[in-house]
MARLO-392671 format. One record per residue: residue in one letter; x, y, z of N, C-alpha, C in turn. Coordinates in steps of 0.1 Angstrom, whole numbers, plus 2048, in hexadecimal, padded with zeros to 3 digits. Layout:
<rs>
aXYZXYZXYZ ...
</rs>
This chain:
<rs>
m1612D363B16A2DD63D1732D9648 t16C2D56531732D066017E2C565E v1782BB6571812AF65218D2B464A g18B2BC6401942C16371A02CA63F l19A2D36471A52DA64F1AE2D3658 g1A42C765F1AC2C06691B52B6660 l1B32B26551BD2AA64D1C92B1648 l1C62C06431D22C763F1D82CC64A g1D32CD6551DB2D26611E32C8668 g1DE2BB6661E42B066D1F12AD664 l1EE2AE6551FA2AE64C2052B864D a2012C465020A2CE6522142CB65C i20D2C96692132C467521E2B8672 f2192AF66A2212A366722E2A8660 l22D2B06552362B464D2412BC656 f23A2C765F2452CD66524B2C2670 g2442BA67624E2B167E2582AA676 m2542A666925D29F6612692A865E s2672B46582712BD65527A2C1660 t2752C566E27D2C66772862BB67C m2802AE67B2882A367F2932A0674 s28F2A166829929F65D2A42A865D s29F2B465F2AA2C165E2B32BF669 s2AE2BC6752B82BA6812C12AE680 l2BB2A367A2C32976772CF29A66B q2CB2A36632D62A66582E02AF65C e2DE2BA6652E72C166C2F02BA675 a2EA2AF67C2F22A86872FC29D67F a2F52996742FB28B66E2FE28C65F g2FB2996572FB29B64A309299645 e31429F64A32129E645326291645 r32328965032827B652321273647 m31527564430D26E63A31427062B r31727E62A31B28362032927B61C s33127862633C27362533B265622 i33325F62833125162432D24F616 l32425861132025660532B2595F8 a3332645FE33D2675F434825F5F5 a3492565FE35524B5FE34E23D5F9 v34223C5F433E2305F03462295E4 t34721D5E534F2145DE3482115CF k34D20A5C63482065BA33D1FB5BB n33F1F65C73341EA5CA3281EF5CB p31E1EA5C23101EE5C33081EB5D1 v30C1E15D63061DE5E33081E65EE v3151EA5F031A1F35F83142015F6 g3102055E830B2125E62FA2105EB v2F42055E92E62045EF2E72055FD l2F02006052F02006132F520F618 a2FD2166113002236142F422B612 g2ED22A6092E12326042D522F60E a2D42236142C821F61D2CC22562A l2DB22462E2E122763A2DE23963B a2E223F6322E224E6322D3252632 t2CA24C62C2BA24F62D2B624E63A a2B924063F2B123D64B2B8246658 v2C424B6572CA2536612C4263660 l2C32666502C027464F2AF27664D q2AA26A64E29926964C295270641 s29D27263629A27862A29F27361F s29826C61529B2666082A02735FF s29A27D60029B28A5F82A928E5FB a2AE28F6082BC29560A2C528C606 t2C327E6072CD2756012CE2765F1 t2C12765EB2C12775DE2C82855D8 v2C528F5DF2CB29D5DB2DB29D5DC m2DE2985E72EE2965EA2F328E5DE t2ED2845DB2F427A5D02F32815C3 i2E82885C02E72905B42F32995B4 g2F42A05BE3002A95BF30E2A45BE f3102975C431D2915C031E28F5B3 v31628A5AC31528559E318291596 s31029E5983112A85903212B0592 a3262AD59C3332B35A033E2A8599 g33A29D59434429658F34C28C59A l34628C5A734D2845B23492745B0 m33E2745A93372655A933326259C r33425759733025358A32324F58A l31A24E58230D24957F30C23C584 p31123057F310224583312224594 q31C22C59931B22C5A830F2305B1 a30A23A5AA3002445B02F323C5AF i2F12355A52E322E5A52DF2245B0 p2E821B5B52E62135C02E421C5CD i2E92285CE2E62305D92D72335DC i2D22375CF2C423C5CC2BB2325D2 m2BF2245CC2B821A5CF2B82195DE g2C22185E52C42185F52BC2225FB a2BB22F5F52B423A5FB2A42355F9 n2A022D5F229422A5F028F21F5FB i29821760029620F609297216616 g2A221F6192A322462629622D62A t29023261D28423C623279231626 t27822662626E21E62B26D21F639 i27921F64127B22064E26F22B655 t26D23464E26323F653255238655 a25023064B24422A64B244220655 q25021865725120F66124E215670 i25622067125322767D24622C684 l23F23067723323667822922B67A a22B21E67822221467A220210689 f22B21569222A21169F21D2196A6 k2192136B020D21B6B72142236C4 l21722D6BF21D2376CA2152416D1 s2082406CF1FE2496D32002506E2 d2022476E920424A6FA2112516FB f21C2506F22282576F522B2636EC i2232676E62242746DC22727E6E2 l2202836EA22328F6F223028F6FD a2332856FF24028270724C2856FD f24B2826F02552866E72562946E5 v24B29B6E524A2A86E024F2AF6EC v24C2AC6FA2512B270425E2B1709 v2632A57072712A270827A2AA6FD g2752A86F327E2AC6E627E2BC6EB f2732C36ED2722D36EE27A2D66FA a27B2D07042842D17112942D270D i2962C77062A32C67022A92D16F8 m2A22D46ED2A62DF6E42A52EC6EC s29C2EE6F629C2FC6FD2A62FD707 l2AA2F270D2B32F27172C12EF715 a2C42E870C2D22E37092DB2ED703 k2E82ED7082F22F87052F92F36F9 r2FB2E76F63042E16EC2FB2DF6E0 e2FF2E36D52F82E46C82F42D86C4 k2FE2CC6C52F82BD6C22ED2B86CA l2EC2BC6D72E22BB6DF2D52C06DC k2D72CC6D82CD2D66D42C42CF6C6 l2CF2CA6BE2C82C16B02C22B66B4 s2C62AD6BE2C02A36C32B22A86C9 g2B12B06D02A42B46D529B2B96CA r29F2BF6C12962C36B62922B76AD a29A2AD6AC2992A06A528C2996AE i28D2996B92852916C22762996C2 f2762A76C226C2AF6C42642AD6B5 g26D2AD6AA2662AC69C25F29D69B f2662946A22612866A12512856A7 g25228E6B324628C6BA2392936B3 m23E2A06AD2332A76A523129E699 l23829769423628E68822A28468D f22A27F69822027669E21227D6A2 v21428A6A52092936A720029569C g20929869020129A6831F928E67D i2002836811F927467E1EC275685 e1ED2756921E127369B1D727E696 t1DA28B6941D029368E1CB290683 m1D228B6781CC28766D1C227A671 g1C72726771BD26667B1B126A681 s1B127368B1A627769219A27D689 v19F28467E19528B67819028266B m19827766A19526E65E188265662 k18626366E17E25B67516F25D66F p16A26866F15F26966A15B26665C l165267654165264646162255644 a16624C64C16323E64C15223A64C g14C24365213C240652136248647 s13D24F63F13625563213524D626 p12724B62312524261712B24860A f12C25560813025A5FE13F2585FD f14825960815425760715924A608 t15124060D15623260D15322D5FE d1492325F714622E5E91512315E0 l15723F5E31642455DC16E23D5DF i17223A5EB17F22F5EF17A2235E8 a16E21D5E716C2105E11722105D1 q16E21D5CC17221E5BD18221C5BB v18A2255C51982255C219E2175C7 a1972105D119B2025D51991F85C9 n18E1FB5C218D1F05B71941F25AA v19A1FF5A81A120359D1AE2075A1 p1B81FC5A01C61FF5A51CC20B59E v1CB20C5901CF21758C1CD22658E l1BF2265941B923159A1C22335A6 g1C322A5AE1CA22C5BA1DA2305B9 l1DF22A5AD1ED22E5AA1EF23E5A6 l1E22435A01E425159D1E125A5A9 v1DA2545B11D525D5BE1E325D5C5 g1EA2535C81F62535CF20225D5C9 t20325A5BC20C2625B52072725B7 l1FC2755B61F72835B51FA28A5C4 m1F62815CD1F82855DC2072885DE t20F2805DA21F2825DE22428D5D5 l21F28F5CA22229B5BF21D2A95C7 v2132A85CD20C2B55D22162B75E1 v2162AD5E921C2AF5F822A2AE5F5 q2312AA5EC2402A85EB2472A15F4 s2412965FB24428E60523E281606 s24527460123F26860023B26360F s24326761824126462523426862C a23227662922527C62C219273627 t21A27061820E26C61320C25E617 i21725561A21824961F21124862D a21525363520E255642200256642 v1FB25F6391EE2626371E6255634 l1EC24D62A1E72406261E6237632 q1F02366391F022D6461E523164F s1E523D6531DA24365B1CC23F656 f1C924364A1BB2416441B8232643 a1C32296401C021C63D1BD21564B s1C221C6561BD2176631AF217668 q1A722266019A224664191219662 p18821366C18020966917520E661 g16F20765816420764E157203657 a14C2036511411FB6541401EF65C d1471E765314A1DA6571551D7662 g15B1E06651661DF6721741DE668 a1731D865D1801D96561871E4651 s1931E664C19A1F464818F1F863B i18D20563E18520C63318A20B626 l19820862519D20A6171A41FB614 g1A91F261F1AF1E561B1BC1E6614 l1C21DB6181D11D96111D11DB604 d1C71D45FE1C81D45ED1C31E35E7 g1BB1EA5EF1B91F95EB1C42025F0 a1CC1FF5FA1D82075FC1E52055F4 l1E41F95EF1F31F75E81F41FE5DD p1EB2015D41EC2095CA1F12175CB i1E921C5D61EE22B5DA1FC22C5E1 l20021F5E720E2205ED21821F5DE l21421A5D521D2185C921D2265C3 g21222F5C321223C5BE2192445C6 d21A2445D322124B5DC2302485DA n23623D5D524323B5D12452405C5 l23D2405BB23F2475AE2402575AE g23725B5B623626A5B82442705BF t24A2695C725626D5CD2612705C6 t26126C5B926C26E5AE26C27C5AA i2622845AD2622905A726D2995AD t26F2955BA27A29E5C328A29C5BC a28B2905B829828D5B12972955A2 l28D29659C28D29C58F2902AB591 l2882B059D28A2BE59E2972C35A3 a29F2B85A92AD2BC5AE2B72BC5A3 s2B32B55982BC2B258E2BC2BF582 i2B22C75852B12D357C2BC2DC57F g2C32DE5712CE2E65712DC2E0575 q2DD2D25792E72CA57B2ED2C356E s2F62BD5702FE2B65632F42AD55F r2FA2A75532F129C54C2F028F554 d2FC28B5592FB2805622F228056E a2F028E5732E729057E2D828F57A k2D529256D2C829156A2C6282566 r2D027A5602CF26C5602CC26556D l2D226A5782D02625842C2265588 a2BC2705872AE27458B2A426B583 l2AA26A5752A026156D2A1252572 s2AD24E5762AC24057A2A323D585 h2A124859029924759A28A245595 c28824E58C27A24D58527823E57F i28223857827F22A57227F21F57B f286222586288218592278217598 n27322059B26522259F25A21F598 l25C22558925122358025021357C s25B20D57925D1FF5782571F7583 g2581FA58E2531F459B2441F559B c23E20159722F2045982291FA58C l2311FA57F22A1F457622A1E4578 l2341DF5802361D15832291CD58D f2291D65972231D15A32121D55A3 i2101DE5972011E45981F81D8591 g1FE1CD58B1F81C25851F91B858F l2011B759A2021AD5A41FC1B15B2 i1F21BA5B31EE1BE5BE1E91B55C9 g1E21AB5C31DC1A15CA1E71965D1 p1F018F5C91F818A5CD2041925D7 f20619E5D42101A65DD2061A75EA a1FB1AA5EA1F31AC5F61F41A05FF a1F11955F71F11886011FF186605 l2091895FF21818760421B190612 i21519C6102181A561C20E1A3628 a20219E6241FA19862E1FF18D636 a20718662F20E17A63621717C641 i21D18963F22918E648222191654 p22A18E65F22519366D2261A166D p21D1A86762121A367F20719F678 t1FF19667F1F11926791E8196684 g1DB19667E1D019B6871C61A267E a1BC1A96851B21B167E1B81BC675 e1B41BD6691BA1C465D1BC1D3665 v1B01D966B1B31E666D1BD1E9678 d1C01DE67F1CB1E068A1D81DE685 v1DC1D66771E81D46731EC1DC667 i1E21E16601E31E66521EF1F2651 a1F11F965B1FA20365B2061FB65A r20B1F16602161EB6612191E3652 q20C1DE64F20C1D76412121E1635 i20B1EC63620F1F862D21E1F862B a2231FD63A2321FD63C2391F3636 n2361E663923D1DA63323B1DA623 a2311DD61E22F1DD60F2381E660A h23B1F46102421FD60B2511F960C t2561F26172641EC6172651E060D a25C1D760D25C1CC60425D1D15F5 f2541DB5F22551E15E32631E45DF n2691EE5E82761F35E52811E95E7 l2811DF5EF28C1D45F128B1CD5E2 i27E1C95DF27D1BE5D42821C55C7 m27E1D25C52841DB5B92911DD5B9 t2971DE5C52A71DE5C62AE1D15C3 l2A51C95C62AD1B95C32AC1B75B3 i2A31BC5AE29F1BC59F2AC1C3598 w2AB1D059B2B31DC5952C21DB597 l2C61D65A32D31D65A72DD1CF59E p2DC1C45982E31BC58F2E51C3583 l2D91CD5802D61D35712DB1E2572 v2E11E857B2E81F557E2ED1F9571 p2F71F056B2FE1F555D2F51F6553 l2E91EE5542DE1EE5492D51FC54C m2D41FF5582CC20B55C2D4218556 a2E22195592EA2225562EA224546 k2EA21A5402E921A52F2DB22152B l2D321A5332C422052F2C122E530 v2C623553B2C624153E2CC24A536 t2D92455332E224B5292DC24C51B a2D62425152D124350B2C524C508 i2BA24C5142B22555142B6263516 l2BF26751C2C527451E2D527451A p2D727450B2E52715062ED280509 a2F827D50930328A5092FD2944FE r2FC29F5032F92AC4F93062AD4EE p3042AF4E330E2B14D93162BF4DB p3212C14DB3292CB4DE3252D74D2 r3242E34D931E2ED4D13292F24C6 s3252F34B93302F84AF3313074B0 p33E30B4B233F31A4B23393204A4 h33332B4A532E33349A33A339491 p33C33448334633947C34734747A a35334E47C35435C47B35036146C p34936B46A34737145D352375454 t35237144935E37243E35A37E438 l36538443136538F42935A39041F d35B38341835238140C344380410 a34137C41C33437C42132E388423 e33839242933339E42C3303A6420 c3383A64153363AC40A32A3A7402 a32839B40331B3963FC31039B402 a31039D40F3053A34183043B0413 
</rs>
């Protein structure tokens, strides 16, 4: 009960910090990012860069995705222009995991205090928003530390370590766990933060309780589960908006299907990227690097195939046939009745 409440409480603090930071950044820079996305050219590479930049600044791939779906629904952007932006949003959202991999334990409360002071004392709205963003950033790490502290006793539980071993040994099970976690929490950043925090706990042998091979399938599931946001945002929107949300699903699903069979080689590739050292000390950064590498690789694969993606989602969701008006009843028909 104590561990469960601590984990949920830490997750709640994390989500509060993420929401506070993201909403403040969107208020401060949202219109500028909206203008950048609206002005994106037909060049797919520029679209990817615009999507990555908007997401890195706003700290929310959901915000970028929802804005892009809105542009497509309003007819301001065509489907082949919008698909690269979604790919870029997938890359931009990996910045959050990279930030979380830094060891900022000694500075967490400094961010909270400074942010609170600025948003309480500042007179200018822009400065207040900056203070809120800094405060949210600090709270985000408070949540991470809370979750990490309550997870430590789990590393010594034989029941729990046996359960984790089963997940680590069956990649498909890890994929399902990650997908379900993100579907429930509605934030891939949150579930990846939980994964980083948990994987950093040492087991009985001193190594990571989960290991990189066990963490990667869950990470893939986190990427797959985040597509539900785009699907929900497309409800009630135009046909092209629904196709864009579907392209997001296909992008992540194809990546999961490709990488789930390559967990060993992918883990070896990520482990070869600095930093090096004891697994329990570097695995949070390795998970962040894997998240970035996954989205970069899938973008490089799909970017030349954007026209094919557009044709594929159009074939899956064809245009609705126009409704034929009901013929007016004739005099002969009324007499026969």
